[in-house]
N, C-alpha and C positions, 0 to 999 in steps of 0.2 A: 301627239312624240311630245315627251316634255326632256326639257335642259337644264343639265346636274349642275349648277358647274361643283367643281372635284374639292373638297381641302387636301390641303396637301400631306396634313399629317395623317388623312385619312388610309389606313395600308389596304383595305378592298379596293377607295377608290381608282388608289394611283395603280393598285393590279389591272384594276378595266380599262385603265385608260393604255396600260404598256401592252395588256398582250392581248387589243381590239385586233389590232394590224396583221396578227397570225393565223388567226383563222382567217380571214380576209384575205389572204393570200395561200392559201394552205397546200393547192394546186397550183402555182404557178412558179417555175424554177428559176424564174430570172432575178425577183424578187432576193436582196440581200437586207435582214435584222442589220436595226442600229447595234451596235455591243451595250450588252446592256448598262454597263457603266456610267455611258453619256448619257442610258434615256433617263437610268432612274437619277443624274448630277440633274436637268433640266429640272426635274421639281423637288427639287431639294433646296428651299429659298431662305435654307440657313446658310450653305454652302458654295450656289454656281451664286459668278461675280456678279451676273447680271442685274441680283439684286438687289447691287447697292446701292445702286438708281435708276430702276429699274419696275415696272410694274407688268407679271402675264396674269393670264389666267387658262385657266382651263372644264371645255364645257364636253359631257355624254349627251350625246342625244337616244332617248330609253320612248320602250312604244308604251301600247299600251299593256303590254303582258311583260312589259319592262325588262327585255329586251331590247340590249346595245344595240346600237344602225349604226353610230355614226361617234367623230369623236375630233376634237378643234380645240386648238390653241390661241391669241389672243395676247399681240405684242402689243407695252410701249415703251419704246426703249427713246429716252429719255435724250441718252447721249448724238445718235443718230440725227434729233432733229433739231437741238441745238447747230448742232455740226451744218446741218441741210436749211438753217432756215424753214422745218414745216413742221406740221402736224399731221402726224402720218401715226398710224398704227400698222403692225405686221398681224399677217395669220399668216399660222404657220402649224404643220403636224397634223392637216385635218387629212383624215380616211374615213371613209362613208362606202357605204351599200349604194348601188343602184334605187337611191330611194331619195327624190328631190325633197318629201315635205320633212327626211331628217336635213339634211342637207340645207334646206330653207330658216327651216330652226334653227341648228348651229349658229349659224352666219346671219340670224336679225340679232342671233340675243350675242356675241360677239361685238358687230354693231354698236349696240346700247351701252357696252360696256366701254369701244370707244367713246364714243360721242360724252358719256360721263368724266372721261380725261378734256377734253376741249379740243379731243383729235377732229379732221374734217376727212378724212382721206382713210383707205385701207388698200396696201399693199400684200404682194405674196407669190405664193410659199417664204417666206423671210424667216431666219433663226436669229439664233441666240445668240452665235459669233461668228468670228469671221472663217472658221471652215467650218460651218453646218453649209452645206452646198444650197442652194437658192429655186425657183420656180419650180414651175409641174409640166411633167413629163407631156408630150405632143408628138415627137417621134424615136421610133428607137426603140418599139417596147419589144421586140425579141430577142435586142443585146443585155446582156447581164450589165448592171451601173459599175461604173468606178465606184471607188469604197470612199464609201459620203457623202453622196451620189443624192437627190431621187430618186424616186422609180415609183411608178403609179399605175395605174388599174384606168387603164386605156376611157372609159366612161368620166373621169372625173373633170375635164374643162367642160366637158355639157355641162355637169352639176356648178362647175363655179360660173361660168359664161348664163346662166342659166337666172341663179339668182343676181343678179346685173352685175358681175362683175368682164372686167375690156382687157386684150391684150396692149400690155403698157411695156413691151421687149422682150428680144429673144437673148436664148444663150446659148450658142454650137459648141458642140464636141465631137473634138478629130483624132483619129489613130495617127501614127506613126508609128512603122515598124523599121528595122533595122537594115532592111534590103534598098530601103529608097535612099534615094544620092544627090542631098544637098549638092547644093551646084555650089563648086570651089570657090567661086566669087565670093559667099557669102564668107567662110573659114579667112578669107584674103581680107574682108574691111574689116573683119572680128577682131580682126592680128591685127589691120593698120590703125583702128581706135582707140584701141589698146594703147599702142605705142605713141598714140601721138598727143590722146588725151592720159597721160599718164597716170592708168587703170588695169587692175589684176583683178581675175578670178579665182577664190579663195575657195575652197569646200574642207571640210569637216572628216578627224578620221576617228574621233569618238564619238559615243555616246555626249558623255565627259562633258567631252568642246566641244558638244551641240548644247550643250546644257548651258556650262560657263557662257555662250553667247545670246544666252534667250533674255537675257534682259536688255543687251541692244536693238533686242526684236524694237524697239514698239517705238523710237525712237524713229527706225525705219522704216514699219510699215507705213506707219503718220506722216512718217514726212512724204512719204509716195499718196500720200493722199491727196497733196494741195493741189490743189486747180481743179478736182475733180466732185463729181458730184453720186448722192446716191450709195455711200460710203460710211461709215461709225470707227471711229479713232479707238484703239484700244487705250485701253488702260490698264496700270504694272498689276492688278489680279486676275485679265483679263489675258494678258499674255502668259501670269504664270499654270494658269488652268490650260492654254493653247499646252508650250511647250509639253506638258504634262500628257496629256491627251499622244502628240507630233509623236513624242522621242524615243516613246516602249517603242515604236512600229516602223523606227523609221532607218531606214540605209543611210551612213552620215556624208556616202559620199555622191547623194544628190542633190542636196543643201548645200544650193550653193550660191556667194557674197561675192557685191562688185565690188570694189574697193578704187579709190583715190591715193592714192598715200594711204597711210596711213585711217581714211572715213572711209566705213562704209555708206555706199551712195545707190546700193541696188541688190531686189536679189531674184533667185529661183529655188523656185520649194518646187521636190520630186520625192515622191514615196511609194516602197512597194504596194502594189497591187493583194488586201489578200482577203478580197471579196468569196472566195472560192472558201475558205479555214472560217470566216462569219457566221456563211449559209450552214458548211456542216455543225456548225454548235452552236446554231440556233443563236448568235448574235452573246453567248456567256461564255466568259473569261473563265471564271471557276468554276467548281471546283479543278478541271482537265482542261477546258478550253484555249488557259494559256499554253497547254503543249501545242493545239495542234495548230497555233495562231503562228508563233514562232517556229515552226516549220516549215508552215507559206511562208515567211519572210525570207527563205534559204529557198526555196522552189518552185513561187511565181516566174513569172516571163513576160509581167505587166507591172510596168510602175504608172503612176497618173503625174501629168503636170497641175498640179492646180496652184497658180502664183507666183506672176514676176508683175517686179515693178524699179521706175525709178524716181529716185526723189527727184522733185522740180530745180529747174537749173540744169539738171547731167540726163534727160528725156534729148529726142531727137534726130537726126539723119544720126546714121551707125548705130546707135539704141539698138534698133530693133533688130541688126545683124548681131550686133555678141550674141543675145541672148538667142534669137534661133540656133546660132553652132551650138550654144552651149545645151541648148534644149537638147541639137542629132547630140552632141556628148553620150549626157543622161544616156539613153536610149541603148545605145552602142556597145557600152561597157558593162565589164560584171557583165551576170549571165540573161540580161536581160533581150529580150525580143519584140514587145511592140509595150507603148507605149498612149495612153488617154489622155489628150491633153485635153482638158475639159474648161467648158465655160467663158468662150469667150463670145461677149455681149456684143450683137450684132451693129451696137451704133459705132464698136469700133472695126469700120468697115476696110480699111488700108492694109491693119493686120490677116483680115481673114480672107483679103483677096491676094497675099501674099503668098499667107500657107494654099490657099488651093493653087498657086501656080507651082505651090512645091511638091503638089502630087494628094496633097491631105483631104480625104474625102470626111465630112463631118457629119458622121450618120444620126449624132444622135444631141434632140432639138430641145430645151428646159423653155416658156414662160415663162414671167412676172406677170399678176394680173394685178388692176386698179378700180376701185370704187370711190366715184364722190359719198362722201356722206352728211 
C-alpha cells in the first residue's frame, strides 16, 4: 500500500480525492454527497479561512496496481488547541474500502504528520468549520442523513477501532413532527421567562436582514462557548464563509435570535433540508443544479435544527424551556412537517432526558473517536 499526500494544486489528485466517495456509495440510497463547491473549498488553501491560522494535509491510499483504496484528511486547528489548552489533531473526510491495510496506512501517515507538529492526541471525525457535522455514524444507517451531517458505511467504526481509536463521546439525533404535542406548560414557562428577564425572540424577514446580522454572529456564537470545552471560536473570515454557505439555502424565519433589550444573548439555527435535491444533482450546483436546489427549498417538509445556545450569564432555569418552545414553533409553522434535531452530545444528559420525555426518538447516533499519540 502506498500513501500519497496530495498537492492541492494538482488537479488530478484533487479530483481523485473528491470523486472517491461517489464510487464507494454508488449503490447506497441514503448517502448524500457534499455540495461540490464546499468540498472543493476545503482543498483550496488560498481561499478557505481555516488556512489563515491552521494546517491540514490530505492523503490517498493506493495499492500495488495504483487503485485508490481510501482517503483521509488530518487537521491541526491552532485556534481549537489554544481555546481548549490541548495539543490535538483532527481526522476528517475518512473514506475507505473494507480494507484494514489501507485504513492502517492512512492513519499511521496522518499520525506521523500530527506528531511533526508536536500534537499528542487525535480525535475525529471533526472538520474545518462549525457547520461541519461531527462524528462517525454508528446507528441509523437505514435513514438518510440531515443535510450536512456525516454518513458512512457500517464497517467504518470497525476499521477505526482496529487502528487504535476508542469511542470518546456520542451525539444523538432525533425526529420532531408537527403532531407531537408539546406540553402547554413549556410554552407558559417560556413566556414567563421572557417577561421576567426582559427577553424577546426576533427572526428575520429576508436574506438581506440575515446577511446584515452576520457580523454580530461571531460575538454571539463565541459568547455561547464560554465555560464549554471541545469547541472552537470563530474568526471574522470564518463567520463570513459560514454566512455565505448558510444564507443561500436558509429560510430566514427559521433562524431566531434571543435578545435582552437590544443585546443578542442566544440563538436557534434551523434550515430547510435539501438532501433529496443534493442527491439528485450529485452535489453539483452548476450549471443547472441550483434550480432543483431552490425548488427543494419550497417543497421540502423537513427542517434541520442544528445549533442553539445562550451566552454565559443567561443560561439556567427557563432557558431550556424557551429554546424548546421556539424549536416546536419552527416545526409547526409554514409548510414543514418534520424536523431533525441533530447531534446533541450525550454529556448533555439533562436535555436528552427532557427531550425523550417529550416523545422524541433519538434514532441516529454519531461517535467521536480518540487516540493518544
